[in-house]
C-alpha positions as CSV (number, residue, x, y, z in Angstrom):
1,M,14.7,-5.5,31.6
2,K,11.7,-3.5,30.6
3,K,11.3,-2.6,27.0
4,K,11.2,1.1,26.2
5,A,7.9,2.3,24.7
6,Y,8.5,4.5,21.7
7,V,5.9,7.0,20.5
8,L,5.8,9.5,17.6
9,L,4.4,12.9,17.4
10,C,1.9,12.9,14.5
11,A,1.1,16.2,12.9
12,L,-2.5,17.1,12.6
13,G,-2.0,20.5,11.0
14,G,-1.2,23.9,12.5
15,S,0.2,23.6,15.9
16,M,-1.8,20.6,17.0
17,V,-0.2,17.2,17.5
18,Q,-1.2,13.9,18.9
19,V,0.8,11.0,20.2
20,C,0.6,7.9,18.1
21,A,2.1,4.4,17.8
22,A,4.4,3.7,14.9
23,S,1.9,1.0,13.7
24,E,-0.6,3.7,13.0
25,K,1.6,5.3,10.3
26,A,0.3,3.2,7.4
27,G,2.2,5.2,4.8
28,G,5.3,5.9,6.9
29,D,6.1,9.6,6.5
30,F,3.4,9.8,3.9
31,T,0.6,9.3,6.4
32,T,-2.3,11.6,7.1
33,F,-4.2,11.7,10.3
34,R,-7.3,13.3,8.8
35,Q,-10.5,11.2,9.2
36,D,-12.9,13.5,7.3
37,R,-14.1,13.3,3.7
38,A,-10.9,14.8,2.4
39,A,-8.6,12.1,4.0
40,Y,-7.9,10.4,0.6
41,E,-7.0,13.8,-0.9
42,D,-4.4,14.9,1.6
43,V,-0.9,15.7,0.2
44,A,2.2,15.0,2.3
45,W,3.3,18.6,1.8
46,D,6.2,18.3,4.3
47,K,7.7,15.7,1.8
48,V,7.4,18.1,-1.1
49,K,10.2,20.4,-2.0
50,E,9.4,24.1,-2.2
51,T,10.3,24.0,-5.9
52,Q,7.8,21.2,-6.5
53,R,4.8,22.7,-4.8
54,S,3.4,24.5,-7.8
55,A,3.8,21.4,-9.9
56,V,1.9,19.3,-7.3
57,S,-0.9,21.8,-7.2
58,T,-1.1,21.9,-11.0
59,G,-1.2,18.1,-11.2
60,R,-4.0,18.1,-8.6
61,G,-5.9,20.6,-10.8
62,F,-5.6,18.3,-13.8
63,V,-6.9,15.3,-11.8
64,R,-9.9,17.4,-10.8
65,Q,-10.4,19.0,-14.2
66,T,-13.5,18.4,-16.2
67,W,-12.1,18.1,-19.7
68,V,-13.8,19.6,-22.8
69,V,-14.1,18.7,-26.4
70,S,-11.3,19.7,-28.8
71,P,-10.9,22.2,-30.5
72,S,-11.4,24.7,-27.7
73,L,-10.5,28.2,-26.7
74,N,-8.5,26.7,-23.9
75,P,-6.4,23.8,-25.4
76,D,-4.8,23.1,-22.0
77,V,-8.0,21.4,-20.9
78,A,-9.3,20.2,-24.3
79,G,-9.1,16.7,-25.8
80,L,-12.1,14.8,-24.4
81,G,-13.2,12.0,-26.7
82,P,-13.9,11.2,-29.5
83,T,-15.4,8.4,-27.3
84,Y,-15.1,8.3,-23.5
85,N,-16.6,7.0,-20.3
86,R,-16.3,10.1,-18.1
87,P,-15.0,13.7,-18.4
88,S,-12.7,13.8,-15.4
89,C,-10.5,11.6,-13.2
90,I,-12.6,12.2,-10.1
91,S,-15.8,11.2,-11.9
92,C,-14.7,7.6,-11.3
93,H,-12.4,8.3,-8.3
94,P,-14.5,10.6,-6.2
95,H,-12.3,12.2,-3.5
96,N,-9.5,10.0,-4.9
97,G,-11.5,7.0,-3.6
98,R,-13.2,3.9,-4.9
99,G,-15.9,3.6,-7.5
100,Q,-19.1,1.6,-7.1
101,P,-21.3,-0.4,-9.4
102,P,-24.9,0.4,-10.3
103,E,-27.4,-1.0,-7.7
104,V,-30.4,-1.0,-10.0
105,Y,-30.7,-2.7,-13.4
106,G,-30.5,0.0,-16.1
107,E,-28.7,2.5,-13.9
108,P,-25.6,3.9,-15.7
109,M,-22.1,3.0,-14.7
110,R,-20.9,6.2,-13.1
111,S,-17.6,5.0,-11.7
112,M,-17.3,1.6,-13.4
113,L,-16.3,0.3,-16.9
114,V,-16.2,-2.9,-18.8
115,R,-12.9,-4.2,-20.2
116,L,-13.1,-6.1,-23.5
117,S,-10.7,-8.4,-25.4
118,V,-10.7,-11.5,-27.6
119,P,-8.5,-14.6,-27.2
120,G,-4.8,-14.1,-27.9
121,V,-2.2,-11.4,-27.2
122,D,-1.1,-8.2,-28.8
123,A,2.4,-7.4,-30.0
124,F,3.4,-6.5,-26.4
125,G,1.9,-9.5,-24.6
126,G,-1.3,-7.7,-23.5
127,P,-4.9,-8.6,-24.3
128,R,-6.0,-8.4,-28.0
129,H,-8.6,-5.7,-28.5
130,E,-12.1,-6.5,-29.6
131,L,-12.2,-5.4,-33.2
132,N,-15.2,-3.1,-33.1
133,Y,-14.9,-1.6,-29.6
134,G,-11.2,-1.8,-28.5
135,D,-10.2,-2.7,-24.9
136,Q,-13.2,-1.1,-23.1
137,L,-16.7,0.0,-23.8
138,N,-17.0,3.8,-24.0
139,E,-20.6,4.9,-23.5
140,F,-20.3,8.5,-24.8
141,G,-19.1,10.3,-27.9
142,V,-18.4,13.9,-28.7
143,P,-20.8,15.7,-31.2
144,G,-20.7,13.8,-34.5
145,V,-19.4,10.6,-32.9
146,A,-21.8,8.0,-31.5
147,G,-21.1,6.5,-28.1
148,E,-20.3,2.8,-28.3
149,G,-23.2,1.5,-26.3
150,E,-24.3,0.6,-22.8
151,A,-23.4,-2.1,-20.4
152,R,-26.0,-3.0,-17.8
153,I,-25.7,-5.0,-14.6
154,E,-28.3,-7.4,-13.2
155,W,-27.6,-8.7,-9.7
156,V,-28.0,-12.4,-9.1
157,S,-28.3,-13.6,-5.5
158,L,-27.1,-16.7,-3.7
159,N,-27.1,-17.7,-0.1
160,K,-24.1,-18.8,2.0
161,I,-24.5,-20.7,5.3
162,L,-21.7,-20.3,7.8
163,S,-20.6,-23.0,10.3
164,D,-22.7,-21.5,13.1
165,G,-25.8,-21.4,10.9
166,E,-25.7,-17.7,10.1
167,S,-27.1,-17.1,6.5
168,I,-25.5,-14.5,4.3
169,T,-26.9,-13.4,1.0
170,L,-24.2,-12.8,-1.6
171,R,-24.6,-11.4,-5.1
172,Y,-22.7,-11.4,-8.4
173,P,-23.2,-9.3,-11.6
174,K,-24.6,-10.5,-14.9
175,V,-23.5,-8.1,-17.6
176,T,-25.5,-7.4,-20.8
177,F,-24.8,-5.0,-23.6
178,H,-27.3,-2.7,-25.2
179,K,-27.5,-0.1,-28.0
180,L,-24.2,-1.2,-29.5
181,A,-23.4,1.4,-32.2
182,Y,-20.7,-0.3,-34.2
183,G,-22.0,-3.8,-34.7
184,P,-22.2,-6.9,-32.4
185,L,-19.3,-7.9,-30.2
186,D,-17.1,-10.7,-31.5
187,N,-18.5,-14.1,-30.6
188,A,-15.4,-14.9,-28.7
189,A,-15.3,-11.5,-26.8
190,M,-14.3,-11.6,-23.2
191,Y,-15.5,-8.9,-20.8
192,S,-14.9,-7.9,-17.3
193,P,-16.7,-5.2,-15.3
194,R,-14.3,-3.1,-13.1
195,V,-14.9,-0.4,-10.5
196,A,-12.4,2.4,-10.1
197,S,-9.7,1.8,-7.5
198,V,-8.4,4.3,-4.9
199,I,-5.5,6.5,-6.1
200,Y,-3.7,7.3,-2.8
201,G,-0.5,5.5,-1.8
202,L,0.4,4.5,-5.3
203,G,3.8,6.2,-5.2
204,L,4.8,4.2,-2.2
205,L,3.8,0.9,-3.9
206,E,5.8,1.9,-7.0
207,A,8.8,2.5,-4.8
208,V,8.8,-1.1,-3.3
209,P,11.8,-2.8,-5.0
210,E,11.0,-5.5,-7.6
211,A,13.4,-7.9,-6.0
212,D,11.4,-7.7,-2.7
213,I,8.2,-8.5,-4.5
214,L,9.7,-11.5,-6.3
215,A,11.2,-12.7,-3.0
216,I,7.7,-12.8,-1.5
217,A,6.6,-15.0,-4.3
218,D,9.5,-17.3,-3.7
219,E,8.8,-17.4,0.0
220,Q,5.2,-18.3,-0.6
221,R,6.2,-21.3,-2.7
222,R,8.8,-22.5,-0.2
223,E,6.2,-22.4,2.6
224,G,4.0,-24.8,0.6
225,K,0.7,-23.6,2.2
226,G,-1.2,-23.4,-1.1
227,I,-0.4,-19.7,-1.6
228,A,1.6,-19.1,-4.8
229,G,1.4,-15.5,-6.0
230,T,3.0,-14.7,-9.3
231,A,4.3,-11.4,-10.7
232,N,2.5,-10.1,-13.8
233,R,4.9,-8.9,-16.5
234,V,3.6,-6.1,-18.6
235,W,4.9,-3.7,-21.3
236,D,6.5,-0.5,-20.0
237,V,6.0,2.0,-22.9
238,A,8.7,4.5,-21.7
239,K,11.3,1.7,-21.2
240,Q,10.2,-0.3,-24.2
241,A,10.6,-3.4,-22.1
242,S,8.6,-6.0,-20.2
243,V,8.6,-5.3,-16.5
244,L,6.8,-6.0,-13.3
245,G,3.2,-5.0,-13.2
246,R,1.9,-3.3,-10.0
247,F,-1.3,-1.4,-10.6
248,G,-4.8,-2.2,-11.7
249,W,-7.0,-5.1,-10.7
250,K,-4.7,-7.6,-12.5
251,A,-1.4,-5.6,-12.0
252,N,-1.5,-4.7,-15.7
253,Q,0.3,-1.4,-15.4
254,P,4.0,-0.9,-14.3
255,T,4.1,2.7,-13.1
256,V,1.9,5.5,-11.8
257,R,2.7,7.6,-14.9
258,Q,1.7,4.9,-17.3
259,Q,-1.4,4.1,-15.3
260,I,-2.5,7.7,-15.6
261,A,-1.8,7.9,-19.3
262,A,-3.7,4.7,-19.9
263,A,-6.7,6.0,-18.0
264,L,-6.6,9.3,-19.8
265,V,-6.7,7.7,-23.3
266,G,-9.0,4.8,-22.3
267,D,-11.5,6.5,-20.1
268,M,-11.5,10.1,-21.5
269,G,-9.9,9.8,-24.9
270,I,-7.1,12.2,-24.1
271,T,-3.8,11.4,-25.8
272,T,-0.3,11.7,-24.2
273,P,3.3,11.0,-25.4
274,L,2.9,7.5,-24.0
275,F,-0.3,6.8,-25.9
276,P,-0.4,9.4,-28.7
277,Q,-3.2,7.9,-30.8
278,P,-6.9,8.3,-30.1
279,N,-8.8,5.2,-29.0
280,C,-10.5,4.6,-32.4
281,P,-11.1,1.0,-33.5
282,P,-11.0,0.5,-37.3
283,S,-14.8,0.2,-37.7
284,Q,-15.4,3.6,-36.1
285,A,-14.9,6.0,-39.0
286,A,-16.4,9.0,-37.3
287,C,-14.1,8.6,-34.4
288,T,-11.0,8.4,-36.7
289,A,-12.2,11.5,-38.6
290,Q,-12.6,13.6,-35.5
291,K,-10.0,16.4,-35.5
292,A,-8.2,17.6,-32.4
293,D,-6.0,20.7,-31.8
294,I,-2.9,18.5,-31.6
295,H,-1.8,14.9,-30.8
296,P,-0.7,14.2,-28.2
297,E,-3.1,16.5,-26.4
298,L,-1.2,16.4,-23.1
299,S,2.5,17.1,-22.9
300,N,5.1,15.1,-21.0
301,E,5.3,18.1,-18.6
302,T,1.6,17.9,-17.7
303,L,1.7,14.1,-17.4
304,D,4.7,14.4,-15.0
305,K,2.8,16.9,-12.8
306,M,-0.2,14.6,-12.6
307,A,2.1,11.7,-11.6
308,L,3.9,13.9,-9.0
309,Y,0.5,14.7,-7.4
310,H,-0.2,11.0,-7.1
311,Y,3.3,10.4,-5.6
312,T,2.7,12.9,-2.9
313,L,-0.7,11.7,-1.8
314,A,-0.7,10.5,1.8
315,V,-2.3,7.3,3.2
316,P,-4.8,7.5,6.1
317,A,-3.5,6.4,9.4
318,R,-4.9,3.4,11.3
319,R,-7.4,4.1,13.9
320,D,-8.6,2.4,17.1
321,V,-5.4,0.2,17.3
322,D,-5.7,-0.3,21.0
323,M,-9.3,-1.4,21.1
324,P,-9.5,-5.0,22.4
325,A,-11.6,-6.2,19.5
326,V,-9.2,-4.7,16.9
327,K,-6.2,-6.3,18.6
328,H,-7.9,-9.6,18.7
329,G,-9.1,-9.3,15.1
330,E,-5.5,-8.5,14.0
331,K,-4.2,-11.6,15.7
332,L,-7.0,-13.8,14.0
333,F,-6.2,-12.2,10.6
334,T,-2.7,-13.6,10.8
335,E,-3.7,-16.9,12.4
336,I,-6.3,-17.9,9.8
337,G,-3.9,-17.1,7.0
338,C,-5.1,-13.7,5.5
339,S,-1.7,-12.1,5.9
340,G,-0.2,-14.7,3.6
341,C,-1.3,-12.5,0.7
342,H,-2.3,-9.3,2.5
343,R,1.2,-8.8,3.9
344,P,1.1,-6.1,6.6
345,S,4.4,-4.4,5.9
346,L,6.7,-3.6,3.0
347,K,9.7,-1.3,2.7
348,T,10.3,1.1,-0.1
349,G,13.7,1.3,-1.8
350,D,15.6,4.0,-3.7
351,F,13.2,6.0,-5.9
352,P,14.9,8.7,-7.9
353,V,11.6,9.9,-9.5
354,H,10.6,11.2,-6.0
355,P,13.4,10.5,-3.5
356,A,11.2,11.3,-0.5
357,L,9.4,8.0,-1.0
358,A,12.5,6.0,-0.4
359,G,13.2,4.1,2.8
360,Q,9.6,4.1,4.1
361,L,8.2,1.3,6.2
362,I,4.6,1.1,5.0
363,H,1.6,-1.1,5.9
364,P,-0.5,-1.6,2.8
365,Y,-1.6,-5.2,3.4
366,T,-0.7,-6.4,-0.1
367,D,2.1,-8.4,-1.7
368,L,1.5,-6.8,-5.2
369,L,1.3,-10.3,-6.7
370,V,-1.6,-11.9,-8.6
371,H,-3.2,-14.9,-7.1
372,D,-5.7,-17.6,-8.3
373,M,-8.9,-16.5,-6.5
374,G,-11.1,-19.4,-7.8
375,E,-13.7,-19.8,-10.4
376,E,-16.5,-17.8,-8.8
377,L,-14.4,-14.6,-8.9
378,A,-12.8,-15.4,-12.3
379,D,-13.6,-13.1,-15.2
380,G,-12.0,-15.5,-17.7
381,R,-10.0,-12.6,-19.2
382,P,-6.2,-12.9,-19.3
383,D,-4.2,-9.7,-19.0
384,G,-0.4,-9.9,-19.5
385,M,0.8,-13.0,-17.6
386,A,-2.2,-12.9,-15.3
387,N,-4.8,-15.5,-16.3
388,G,-8.6,-15.2,-16.1
389,R,-8.7,-16.5,-12.5
390,Q,-6.0,-14.3,-11.1
391,W,-6.3,-10.9,-9.3
392,R,-3.8,-8.7,-7.7
393,T,-3.9,-8.6,-3.9
394,S,-5.8,-5.4,-3.2
395,P,-4.1,-3.1,-0.6
396,L,-6.3,-2.7,2.4
397,W,-5.0,0.5,3.9
398,G,-7.6,3.2,4.2
399,M,-10.6,0.9,3.7
400,G,-12.0,1.8,7.1
401,L,-12.8,5.3,5.9
402,L,-14.5,4.2,2.6
403,E,-18.1,4.7,3.8
404,K,-17.4,8.1,5.2
405,I,-15.6,9.3,2.1
406,N,-17.3,7.6,-0.7
407,E,-20.7,6.8,0.9
408,H,-20.6,3.1,0.1
409,T,-18.8,0.0,1.3
410,T,-18.6,-2.1,-1.9
411,L,-15.4,-4.1,-2.5
412,L,-13.8,-6.4,-5.0
413,H,-13.1,-5.7,-8.7
414,D,-16.8,-5.5,-9.7
415,G,-18.2,-4.2,-6.4
416,R,-20.2,-7.3,-5.8
417,A,-19.2,-7.4,-2.1
418,R,-21.3,-4.9,-0.2
419,N,-19.1,-5.0,2.9
420,P,-15.9,-6.7,4.1
421,L,-17.7,-9.8,5.3
422,E,-19.0,-10.5,1.8
423,A,-15.6,-9.8,0.3
424,I,-14.0,-12.4,2.5
425,L,-16.7,-15.0,1.7
426,W,-16.0,-14.6,-2.1
427,H,-12.4,-15.6,-1.6
428,D,-11.5,-19.0,-3.0
429,G,-8.6,-20.7,-4.9
430,E,-5.4,-19.9,-3.1
431,A,-7.5,-18.1,-0.4
432,Q,-9.9,-21.0,0.2
433,D,-8.2,-22.3,3.4
434,A,-8.2,-18.8,4.9
435,R,-11.8,-18.3,4.0
436,V,-12.9,-21.6,5.5
437,R,-11.0,-20.9,8.7
438,F,-12.8,-17.5,8.8
439,E,-16.2,-19.2,8.3
440,Q,-15.5,-21.6,11.2
441,L,-14.8,-18.8,13.6
442,N,-17.6,-17.9,16.0
443,K,-19.6,-14.8,15.3
444,A,-17.7,-12.7,17.9
445,D,-14.4,-13.6,16.3
446,R,-15.6,-12.9,12.8
447,E,-16.7,-9.5,14.0
448,A,-13.3,-8.9,15.6
449,V,-11.6,-9.6,12.2
450,I,-14.0,-7.1,10.6
451,A,-13.3,-4.6,13.3
452,F,-9.6,-4.9,12.6
453,L,-10.2,-4.4,8.8
454,M,-12.2,-1.3,9.6
455,S,-9.3,0.1,11.7
456,L,-7.1,0.1,8.6
């Protein structure tokens, strides 16, 4: 008996439609078929109620807003500082996409920051802040407040020889600190350079049931293949409880709303009801003395609108799914073990915050767990229950459009990988076996795997 071939009509906007396979719909109903520079910014308007459209547009405006110093004639967009990294969300997430590291020594970090901490944990199980500089270095200060200093990256090269003799030059960053305004860093300070992540698809990932994520961890252990992802547990400020972490390079934030609030106060110095106090370490007297119109500077209503905009962002559809090289690469991706962590499919559950996100079959290529990725990728900095060698499995959806949208192809938490090939070659720890199998493929097969990744 012949199987029926099912196809879907995929809206392109206006009256135009195209026929597509279900596998192309990376975000389920929250999928965009745009392939231009605005693909990461597309809102799934058909999944937004008429009564919510104004709130989504307002939230989008705040994400794109360049914030100003308080006090201001317009308090709605005031609150920048006292110290900060950048004045807007899209400074670090251009077109809602991925940041990149400086390529030249001394070049400023335009879409990258350095996390800081000292050994131990705070009252909520998170990293202990460095005494003079807090949990990240803020380069800039408002008038009357000195910026904290500069972090610079020097790239160190090393060569990797593959099984067929191909030589690949890898690189990793060496971080140094300069012009520190509030004294030296603690002798025991731990630091970790991080590029900004993409912000589309986050609502779908928040809607995946916790039980499903924990079941994946149990399944990995039962299989006994050396993959043993763990769930990070982090403090949910709104719930006042320890919950599953999902967002950030070490899954150190539990919800989209808290992720936004943490970025607002950490990166721009803007307070919210979740984090109502300015980011002023005890040694920074001028920071503490800086007066604002009001704290918190953003209301719950504004924070909710920003979160709603994130919830409604669509995920780019897969492309070239019928190309022979892509199909072959997808098969190899599974055979060599990459899908053990980069799980192709997840299903969202009930999600009262934005019910339209419920019941979606999505293809993010992540398990939302943290994994030991080996010593060479380790930053040595624990965060919640994630140790210094563990990183969250990065979702791969949309990565094939990175170069077109963000004009670079750098990957991994610190942007050391200049392309997907280099990213794979840095995998170690639980991913060692998969990486070795990849290295042992012939060049044509390796290129097929890359072709598959670029289709995502």
